[in-house]
N, C-alpha and C positions, 0 to 999 in steps of 0.2 A: 504493500500500500504506500503510495507516494506521500511525502509530507504535504500538509495543507496550510495555506495562509488564509485565514478567515477574514474576508473583507466585508465590513458592515456598511449600512446606509450612511448618507452624509449626516443625518441627525445624530448618529452615534459616534461620530468621528472624535478621536482624541487629538490632542495638540501635537506634541512631538515626543520622541523617545531618545534617551541618551545613547543607546547602543542598539545594535541589530539584535532582534529577538532570535532565540534559538529556533531551529527549523520547525519543531513540532508545536511551538507556542502559537496561540491564537493572536492575531495582530489586526488591529483596525487600521483604516487609512491614516497615514502619517503625512506630515507636511515638512518640507525642507527648512533650513535655517532662513532667517530673515533676509540675508544677503541675496539668496537665490529667489525666495518667494516674491520679493518686490519687483523682480524682472518678469514674473509670471502674471501677477495681478495688474495688468495695464489695459487701458482702453485703446482699441485698435483704430487706426486711421481707416477711412472708408475705401471701398473699391470705387474706381472712377470709370464711368461709361460716358464717352463723348460722342455726340452725333456726328455724322459725316460732314455736315455743313459747318461744324465747329461753332455752333450757336449756343448749345446747352450741355452742361455736364450733369449727369445723374450720379449722386453720391449715395451709395448703399452701405449700411453699417450692420455689423454682426458682433456677437460675443465671441471671445477667443476660443471658448471651449463649450462642449456639451456638459451635462451632468451625468453621473452614473445612473440617475433615475431615468434620464432620456434613453440611455442605452439599454435599460432594463425592460423597456416596453416590449411586449410580445412581437417577435418578428418571425417570418417564415422564410426559409432559405431554400430556394427552388430554382434549378436550372441556371445557376450563376447569379441569381437575383437575391437581394435581401429586402423583404417587403413588410411593411406594417399592414396587416390584413384589415385593420379597422379603418385606417385613414386612406388606404390605397395609394401609397407613395413609398418610395424607398425609405427603409427604416433608419438609414444613416445619412440622410440628406443634410447639407449645411443650409441653415435658414438665416435670413437677414431680418432685422427688426426695426429698421428706420430708413426712410428715404428722404433725401433732400435734393434740390435742384439749384444749380449755380449757373447763371448766364456766363458764358465764356468771356473772360476779360473784365468781369465785374466782381466786386467783393461781396455783393449781396447774395446771401444764401437763403433760399426759401425752403421751409419744411413742408413736405407734402401733407396736405390735410385729407381727412376722410379715411385714413387707414384703419384697418380693424384693430380692436383692442388686443394687446399682446401679439403683434404681428409675427407670423412665421412664413416669410416670403421667400420664394425661389422661382426658377424658370423664367427669368427676366428676358423679354424679347421686344426689340424695337418694332414698331409698325413700319411697313415699307416706306411711308411718307415721313416717318420719324417724328410725327406729332404726338404719338402715344407710346407708352411702355406697358406691355402686358406682363402679368406675373401671376403666380398662384399663391394662395394663402391656405395653409393647412390648419384646419380646426381640430377639435377633439374627435370629430366624427368623419371628417373627409376633407377633400380639396376643392377650393372655390377658385373661380376665375375673376381676377381683378384687372383694372386698367387705370393708368395714370395719364391724365391730360397734362402734357408738358407745359403748355402755355399758362394754364390755370393753376398748376401745381396742386391738382386735386385728384384723389383716387376714388374709385367707386367699384362696387361689386357687381358682376354681371350674371353670375350663376349661383345656385346653391352648392352645397358640398357634395357634388355628384361627379366630379372629374375622376378619371382613372389615370394616375401617373405612375402606375407600376412598371410600365415599359418605357419610361423616360418622359421627356417634356410632352404634355398632352395637348399643347396648343400650337396651331399653325395659322398665321395671318393670311387672310385673303389678300390678293395682290393689290386691290384698290383701297386697302386699309379700312374697309367698312365692317369687318368682323373676322371670324375665325372658323376653321374646322377644328373641332374639339373631340378628344376621346372622353367618353362618358361611360358610367357604369351601365351595363345592359340590364334591361328590365327582367330578363329571364335568367339572371345569375342565380345559381343554386347555392345553398348553404355549404360552407366549407366543412371538410372532414377534420375533426380533432384527431390528428395522427397520434397524439400521446395517449389517447384513450381508445382509439379504434381497435377492434379485435381483428387480427389478421384472418383473411379468408384462404390463404395459401402462401407458399414460398415465393420469393422473388427470384426470377430466373433470367440470366443473361446467356447469350449464345455467341460463339465464335464460328463463323462459317468458312474459315480458311483464309479470309482476306486479312492483311495486316492493318491494324488500327493503332499506330504508334502515337498515342496522344499523351500530352503532358498531364500531370496530376492536378486536375482542376478540383476546386472546392465547390461546395453548395450545390451539388448535382441532384437530380431526381433520383430517388432510391426505390420507389415502389409505385403501385397503381394509385394509392391514395395521394402521393405527391403529384402524380400526373393529373389527377382530377383537380386538385387544388390549384396547380399551375394554370390549367386551362381556364378555370373560373377567374383567377386573378389577372390573367393576361388579356382576357376578352374585353372588348369595348364596343360600344355603338358610336359611330361617327356622326356628330351633329354639327349643324351650322349655328353659330351664335353671333348676333349682330352687336354693334356697339351700344345698342339700346337694351341689350339683354334678351332679345327674342330668340327662342330656341326652336329649331326645326330639324327633322330627321334628314340625314345625308347618306348614310350607308348602313347596311345590316351589321349585326354584331360579328366580330372576328378578332383574332389575336393580331392586332395591328402593330407594326413597328414604325418605321419612318414614314412620314407623309410630307411630300414636297410639291409645291405649285410650280408649274412652268413659268418662265420669266414673264410671259404675257398674261398669266393668271387664268388661262382658258382650260388648262388640263392639270391633273393631279396625279403624281406617281405615288402609289401606295404599296408598301411591303406588308404582306400578311403571312404569319407563321401557321403551321399546320402539323398534324400528326403524320407519321409516328414520332414519338419523342424518344429521347436517348438517356441512358444512365451513364454514358461515357463522356459526353460533351455538353457544354452550356447551350442555352436556347438559340444563340445566334447561328448555330450549326444545325438547327432543326429544319425540316422542309419549309421552303418559303417561296411565295409567288409575288412577283412584281407586276402590278396591274396599273394601267392608265385609265383614269376616270375623266369625265368632263367636270367642269367646275360645279355643275349641278348634281353630281353624284351618279351619273350614268356610266356604266362600264364601257370603255372603248375597246381594249384588247389586253390580253396578257402578254407581257414582254419576255418573261422567263419564269420557269418553274424549276426550282432548285431542290433536289432530293436531300434526304438526311445525309450529313457529311460526318461519318465516323472514321473513314479511312482516306488518308491522303498519302501521296508519295513522301518519302523521307526527306527531311531537310527544312530549314527555315524558309527557303524560297519556294517551297511547294505550294501549290494552289489547286483549286478545283477546276474542272473543265466547265464549259458553258459561259454564258454572259455573267459578268460581275462588274462591280463599281458602276452600276446603272445610275445615271444622273442627267440633269438637264444641262445643256450647253448654255453658258451664262450670257453669251452675246447674241443669241437667237431667240425668237419668240417662243418656239415650242419644238425643240430638237433634242432628242435623247442621244446620249453617247454611252457606250459600254465597251468593256475590255474582254478579250478572249485569249486564252493561252495558246501559243503556237507550238509548245513543247509538251502538250498533254498535261501541263502543270507539274511535270517532273523535272527538277533541277539537275538530275543526273544525266538527262539526255542532252546530247549536243544539239545546239540550235543557233542559227545565225541571228534569229530574232525570237525573243521569248514571248512577247505579247503583241497584239494588234488592237488598235482602238478604232471603232466604227461609229457611225452616226445614223440616226433614223428620224427624219422630220415628221411632223404631223401631216396626215392623219395616221401614221404608223402602220400603213398597210403595204408599203413598198419594200424594196430590197435595201438592206443597209449598205452604206458606202464606206470604203476605207478612208480613215483620216491619217493614221501614222502607225508605224511599227516601232517597237522599242527593243534594243539589244539586251537590256536587263529587264527585271520585272517592273511593270508600270507602277508609278506612284501617284502622279497628279498631272493635270493640265491647267495652265494659266491662260485663259482666253483673252484675246485682244479685239481684233476686228475680222473682217472677211478674209484678210490675207495674212494675218499674223496670229500665231498661238505658240506656246512653248510647252512641250511635254517633258516630264521628269520621270526618270526610272532609277532603280538602285539594285545592287546585288550584294547581299550580306557577306557572302563568302570572301569576296575580294574588297569589300567596303567601297566599291565603286559606285558613283552616280554620274548620270549624263543628263544634259538638257538639250532638247532638239527644237530649233526654230523651224516651224513648218507652216505651209499654206493650207488652211483647212478647206479652201475652195478648190484646190487642185492637188490631188494625191499623186499625180504624176511627177510633181516637183520633188526632188530629193531633199529630205530634211537636212538642215545644217546643224551639226553638233557644235554647240556654243560653249558647253561645259563638259569636261571629262576629267573627273578628279576623285580622290579618296575623300569620302564624306567625313572621315575622322580628322582630316587635315584642316584644322580650323584656320590656319594662316592663309590658305588659298580660297577661303569661302568668298564667293563674289557678292553675297548679300541677297536680299529678297526684293523682288520687283514691286514697285509702288503701284497700287491699284486705285481705281475710283469707282463710284457707283454710276452705272449707265442708266439709260432711260427705263430699264426694267428694275432698277434698284439692286442689281447684281454687281459684284466686284469683278472688274476686268482691268487689264493693263492700261495704264494711263499713257497713251501714245501721243507724243507731241512732235509732229513732223518727222515721223520715222524714228523718234528717240524715245526710249523708256528710261526709267530711273530705278536705281537700286540702293537700298539701305543695308549697310553691313555692320557687324559687331566690331570689326577692325582689330582682331587679335593679331599680334605679331611678336617677333622675338624681342622687340624693344618695348612692348607693353600693349595696352588696348587703346585704340584711337578710332572710334566709330566714324563711318564715312557715308557720303552720298556720292554715287557715281551716275554718269549719264552713259547710256549704251546705245549705239547706233545699230538699228536692226538691219540696215543695208550693208554697212561695211564691217559689222561685228567688232567695232573698236570701242573702247571705253575711255571716258575722261573723268577724272576726279574733280568734283565741284566743291566738296567741303570735306574736311577732316578735322574732327575734334582734337584739340591740342591740350586738353586738360591733363595735368599730371597729379592733381590733388583731388580729383572727383571723377565721376563717370557721367558722360552725357550720352544717354541712350536715345538714339534717333528712332522715334516711333512711327512717324508718318511724314509725308511731304506733299504739299499742295502745289501741283505743277503750275496752276494759273496764277496764284499769288506769290509763288516762290518762297513759301513759308514752311519751315520745319516745325513739327510738333515733337518736343524732346522731353525726356524725363531726366532730371539731374539729381544725383545723390553723392554723398561722401560717407566716409566711415562713421561720422557722427551726425550727418544731416539726413533726415528722412527723405525718401524720394518725393519730388514734387514736379509738376508739369509746367512747361514754359512754351512760348512761341519764339522761334528764332527766324528773323527775316534774313534771307540770303543777301550777302553783300553789306550787311550792317552788323556791327559788333554790339548788338543789343538783344536783350532778353525781355520778354513780357511774361511775368509770372502769372500762372493760372490757379494754382492751388498753394496752400500754406499749411501743410501738415507738420505737426511738431514731432520731435523725437520722443517716443514714450519710454525710452531706455536710457535716461540721462545719467544714471549712476555708472554707466560704463562708456559714456560718450568720449572720454579722454583716454581710453585704454590704448596702449601702444600696440600697433598692428602693422605687419608688413608681409609681403610675399617673399619667401626665401627660395633660392635656387641652389641645388646641390646635385651631385652625380652618384649614380649607383656604381657598384664595383665593376660593371661591364661598360661604364662610360655613358650610360643612358641618363639624360637630363631629367631631373625630378623637381617638383615644386611643392610647397605647402604654405598655408596662411598661418603665420606665427603671431600669437597674442601673448603679451606679458601680463603678469598679475597686476591688479590695480595698486598693490602696495609694493611694487617693484623697487628694489634697491640694487644699485650696481655692485657687482662683486658677490652678491648672495646667490647661492644655488638653490633652485626650487624643484619640487616634484613636477612631473609633466604628464599631460594626457595627450595621446596621439589618437586622432579619429580619422578613419579612412573607409574607402569602398573600392574594391578591385575592379578594374576595367580591362577588357581584352582588346588587343590591337593586332593587326597583321603587318605592321611595319614600325620600326623604332623611331623613324622621323616624326610620325604623328603622335606616338606615345610620349615623346619628349617635349611636346609643345606646352607652353605656359598659357593657360586660359583662366588664370586667377587674377583678380584685381584687388589690391589692398584698399581701394577707395569704395568698394562695395559696402553698403550700409550694414553695420553690425547688428544683426537681428537674431536674438537668442530664442528661436522657436523651441517647442517642447523637446525635440530630439537632439538639440545642440549641446556640445560640450562647453560652449563659451561661458556659461554661468560660473564655471570654476575659476575664472580669472579673479573673481571676488573672494575666492577662498584660498588664494595663495598658490595657484598652479599656473605654470606655463602651459599654453594650449597650442598644439599644432593641429589645425583643423584642415580637413580636405586634403590630407597628405596624398600625393600622387602614388598610386599603387598599380602601375600598368603591368599587365601580363601579356607578353609579346610572343607571337609564333609566326615567324616569317617563312615564306615559301610553302613547302609541303608540311612544315611543322605546325601543329596546332598549339595555341597558347597554353592549354591545360596540360600539355605533355611535360612542362617544367613548372607547373603552377607553384608548388611548395618552395622550390629553390628561389624563384623570382619573388615570392611573397616575403620570404625572410630577408632577401637582399634589399627589397624596398624599405622594410622596417629598420634594418641596420643603418642604411644610408640616412634615413630621417633622423634617427637618434644621434648618429655621429655628427650630422650637420648642426643640430642645436647644441650638442655638447661642446663642439668646437668654439661656440660663442661664449662658453663659460656660464651658461644660464641654468643648467640643470644638474641634478644629481642623477646620473644615469642608472643608479640602482633603485631609483624611485620613479619609474615610468610605467604608466598604465596605457592599455590600448583598448579602444572601443569601436563598435560598429553595429549597424542595424541591417537586418535581412542578409544579403550577401556579405555585408560587412561583418555580421556576427559569425558567419562561416569562416571569414578571414581570421577573426580573433581566435576562434577555437584552434585553427590550424597553427597560428603563430605561437600560441602557448604550448601546443603539443610538440612543436618542432624547433623551438629556439628557447634560449634562456635570456631573452632581451628585456622581459617585462616583469614587473612586480605583481601585477594583477590585470584582469581583463573584465570587460563588460560586453556581453553578447545579447542583442535584443532581436527576437522574432526571426531566428535563423533556421537553417536546415543543416543537419550534421551527419546524416547517413544518406549517401547518394544512391544506394541501392533501392531506396524508397522513391526515387525519381528516375526510374531506369530508362526512360526514353528521352533523355536529354535534360539539361538544366542550364539556367543562365545563358551563356553563349556556347554551350557544348551541344553539338548536333548528334554526336555518336551515341548509340545506345549502350547500356551496360554490357551487352553481349558482344559488342564490337570493340569495346575498350575497357575490359574489366579492371585492368591494372590502374587506369586513370581514375575510375570510380572508387576503387579501394584506397589508392594513395591519397586522394583528395578528401576522403571522409574522416572527419575528426572522431566519429564514433568508433571507427576501426582502430584508432590509435589512442583511445581513452586511457590506456595503461601508461602512456607517456606524459600525462598531464601532471605537472608538479607545481602549477601556479594557480593561485586563487581565482576562480571564475564566477562572476555573477551572471546568471542566465535569466532573462526576462522574456515573457511571451504573452501575447493576448490570447485568452482561451477561446476566442471566436475568430481566429485568423482566417481570412478568406483568400490569401495569396497563394497562387499555384506553387506547390512544393513545400511551403513552410507550414505544414500541419503543426498544431500545438504538440502532437505526439513526438515530433522531432526533438523538442526541448525536453519533454518528459522522459523519453527513452535515454537521451544523452545524459541527463542528470542522474538517472538510475545507474547507468554504467559508471559514471564518475564516483558516485557514492559507494557503489559496490567495490570499487578499486581503491577507495580510501583517499580520493582527491578532495581538496578544499573547494567546495562549490555551494552555491545557493540558488534555488529555483524560485522565481516569483511569477505566478500565473495571474494576470490581470483580468478579472471577470468582465465579460461582455465586450472586451476590446478586440478589434480587428488587427490587421497588419500594421496600421498606423494607429496611434492611441488618441482618443478624442475627449474622454471625460476629464474634467478638471481634477476630480479626486484621484483618478488613475495617474495623471501626469504629476501632480504634487507628490504622490507616493513614489512614483518612479524616481523623481529627482531626489527624494529622501533616501531611497535604497542606494542609488548611485553614490550619493554624498557619503553615506555611512561606510560603504564598501571602500571608497577611495581613502577616506580618513584612516580606516583601520589597516588596510593592506598596502597603501602607497605612501601617503604623507607620514604616517606613523608606523611605517613598516618595521616589524620586529627585527632586531639585529640577529644575524645567524650565529 
């Protein structure tokens, strides 16, 4: 029987404890020391939504955390979804509770009136004319549709609590902004089965028919016929039309509807509808699905594609199904569908000059599709422009290659021009993102100015980060740099560019200045400030911070963001926390690039180690942990060796500065970072203690690949064995704190991973502590959980690192 930590309700919380309770002691939620707590209890700045005309900003506010009571509400976990069956919306949705409107360029902020009492708002959506903002409000019994009149700064309710948001956003604007197509609860919904009390009528049976179905270890799948019944009831909606006056009329019969998208001219609607048979192996997005075109009045025009149940795919990350996929509207035409089809049967192992082709089919959708473009790699996206210009994007994971093709959508006989051919992990060569504008249909298309388009780039380079604006000539394929941010004490993030007014929308921040928005007029050294959000973390705003560079023993360049303690004294040696996450690369050049910026705002979110600068620790955050496999070698073939080399290089680099006592260094990580921690403690003596959160430790439990590993266990058993900390639990000699949410929904990181690993460590006499956080998923949400997590980490670090017993 595993040790238990009893976590009680918020009303029964105790304040703090002087030391860590013994494993078998009952323990209520704890809170960290005041130095840490004051960085958690802060009011968050709002999210900012700016309309395309840059006339109004919508400011939406939320609380930083949920409560454990919020997470304790009944939820049903079905086919990859987590649903509140009472309110018919995702059980872990983030809600906003306040809405304000600020005219762009003015200091006056208007609070939106008419909002419901105790708002729980989400699914925000601009109307096509951007005069309104739609949103949903979740009551105790269901989901309502609300709309905000931007000019009047007034909200009003349009429907009762009858919306069905179980399959995502339930509202889609009509193209003329007069109303919506809304997913509502069907009148014929049957009562759900209480699966906890239902008496089984027989066994659950799964069958293998000889086809390979090498699927990842998904969570929250259907398990039996009762789950199938409940999923169908919860996923089914009636589609209804709702006007801005709140008039509701029927639009389509009940069905398990997914995405609903209007054609740019608003005359047609593309509807995805799921169907049986269901699966116990894959989530609902791989259930049978039909894509159907309707008229705007709800009359069926034609089925575009019927996709069967997808349980078996060819092996590899670049595998895909056969048939039409990525069915969507062409943004620059009134009503033309585009879709992609694999030319290699969806099998990446097959040789093929072209992997995919993109075709189009205009209304009334009864003709023969015409070819638009073929891609050498797997299709990723198309950025539409005009009749003669569009850009297709593809990628290939195995080589990390991406290409961009400039093609003429009106003439498939013209050979596409490859304008980008690069390693997408090579951030220094990133050409940036093309600037778009809203066309007459309200869709985003390339803003083409006399055969010129514009690109906004992050601007990473070996000399630092300098975001840029480029002009690209579609005829000559030559670029010209129009603007390069020269800040060295802050970051100027270029968010948008207005081609007509030659004005940039930028967001500027520094390590101590909260990000705020500005207008920058090209050719003028002036900024017009749009927002004025204050730094809520003032107690660490003066912390000393820099990005350090150093080399691994094989010469690979590495980086990390170094923070000094707030009580730093020159000449004193401090304990250190190293926090990292391994990333796989196919070339050393990309792996050694520096994409960190010391001017990034210092934001101590719940999972951050930055809190401990206030407790006398040096912190090396986001330390580079590249795992490189060049040519035919896979990165994981030498995973452990490179992992230890990365850690040693990081500690050596900080130690050379005379900042730390290298005998008092902790290592921490979350998810794959937790996997990293367990491996480092098992295969090196570099650390005094470790913190591993929500990890996976036995790779035989994820036998058909994990993270960036494509090979199955049966193809590379030595790799799976060598990389699994569980298999080497007997080598653990370093204290390890293991934390896991007991409702983890991430593929591969079952809570069982931490429970079994801890049992192995305990059986072998290692020093370890297992903390299972009730109701928490892969990322932690409840304030009580986060406070307790920080307390656990602080107590562990104080005992085993800062005050490490002498040998």
